[in-house]
C-alpha positions in Angstrom: 93.8 87.0 109.9 95.6 89.8 108.3 92.8 90.0 106.6 89.8 90.1 108.8 91.9 93.0 110.9 91.8 94.7 107.6 88.1 94.5 107.0 86.7 95.1 111.0 89.3 98.3 110.3 87.0 101.2 109.8 89.1 104.9 109.2 87.7 107.6 111.6 88.9 111.3 111.8 89.9 112.1 115.3 87.9 114.1 116.5 89.7 116.8 118.2 91.6 117.7 115.8 91.9 120.8 113.6 90.9 119.6 110.6 88.0 117.2 111.6 86.5 120.5 113.7 86.9 122.9 109.9 85.7 119.9 108.2 82.6 119.3 110.4 82.1 123.4 111.0 82.2 124.0 107.3 79.5 121.1 106.4 77.3 123.3 109.0 77.4 125.9 107.1 77.4 125.0 103.4 73.8 124.6 104.8 72.9 128.4 105.2 75.9 129.8 103.6 74.4 133.4 103.9 73.7 132.6 107.7 76.6 134.4 109.7 77.4 132.2 113.4 80.1 133.4 116.4 83.0 131.2 117.3 80.8 130.9 120.8 77.9 128.9 118.9 80.1 127.1 117.0 82.6 125.7 120.1 79.2 124.6 122.0 78.1 123.1 118.5 81.6 121.4 118.6 82.3 120.7 122.5 85.1 123.0 122.2 86.4 126.0 123.1 85.2 129.3 121.8 89.7 130.4 121.5 90.3 126.9 119.9 87.2 127.7 116.9 89.0 131.7 116.1 92.4 130.1 115.8 91.0 127.6 113.2 88.5 129.2 111.3 91.1 132.5 111.3 93.5 130.8 109.2 90.7 129.4 107.2 89.6 133.5 106.5 94.0 133.1 105.7 92.9 130.8 103.0 90.0 132.4 101.5 87.1 129.9 102.7 85.7 131.9 105.4 85.0 135.7 106.2 83.8 137.5 109.9 82.8 140.1 111.5 83.6 141.4 114.5 81.4 143.7 116.3 77.7 142.6 118.3 76.3 141.4 114.5 79.4 139.8 113.7 81.0 136.1 113.2 82.0 133.5 110.5 80.1 132.8 106.9 81.4 131.1 104.1 83.8 132.7 101.7 83.0 130.9 98.7 80.1 128.8 97.7 80.4 125.6 99.3 80.4 123.6 96.0 84.1 125.4 95.9 85.8 124.9 98.3 87.5 121.3 98.3 89.0 119.5 101.2 92.3 120.0 100.2 91.8 123.2 100.1 91.2 122.5 104.0 93.7 121.0 104.7 96.1 122.6 102.8 94.8 126.0 104.8 95.2 123.6 108.3 99.0 123.3 107.2 98.6 120.6 108.6 101.6 118.2 106.6 102.4 114.3 107.2 106.3 115.1 106.6 107.4 119.0 108.1 109.2 121.2 105.4 112.0 121.8 106.6 115.0 120.2 107.5 114.6 119.0 111.7 117.9 121.7 113.6 118.7 118.3 114.9 119.5 115.9 111.4 121.0 112.6 111.9 124.6 111.8 112.5 124.1 108.5 111.9 124.4 107.8 107.8 122.0 105.2 108.4 119.4 107.0 110.4 120.0 109.7 108.4 119.0 107.3 105.0 116.2 106.2 107.2 114.3 109.4 107.6 114.6 110.2 104.2 113.4 107.2 103.1 110.4 107.6 105.5 109.5 110.9 104.1 109.8 110.7 100.2 106.8 107.7 101.0 105.6 110.4 103.9 105.1 112.9 101.0 103.8 110.7 98.1 101.5 109.5 100.9 100.7 112.9 101.0 100.5 114.0 97.8 98.0 111.5 97.2 96.3 111.9 100.8 95.7 115.9 98.8 94.8 114.8 95.8 91.9 112.5 96.9 91.0 115.2 99.0 90.9 117.3 95.7 88.2 115.6 94.8 85.2 116.6 96.9 83.6 119.5 97.9 82.2 120.4 100.7 79.0 120.2 99.0 79.4 116.5 98.7 80.1 115.7 102.3 76.2 117.8 103.5 74.1 116.0 100.3 73.5 119.5 98.5 
């Protein structure tokens, strides 16, 4: 029974996540890297709000993955060739971690709860490290198939 459930499960990206929006947008940009795209055009295609697009892509710009130009002819464009942008670059630029890097303000006073949090956080950090390593093996151009 467990094997059947495992075989039937197919992992997918959450369509409403920042990572999904970023990867989708960059993959489209990889098809024509010299084309500038507006936040409004990207938002319409992705089914979201231009403000959301600007927030997400702003993080990618800060990480050196995109450039942006203001004004009537402005918009977003790749800062590197698609083959030089890994999925890990995008994931890390968005700073969406599985485990918080800081100790929480409301650290548990119970020793068992503290030990549990420490153990689970260690496991999740290992998983995240493995995730980043796997994401680093694939570039945006490979996702695009170009």
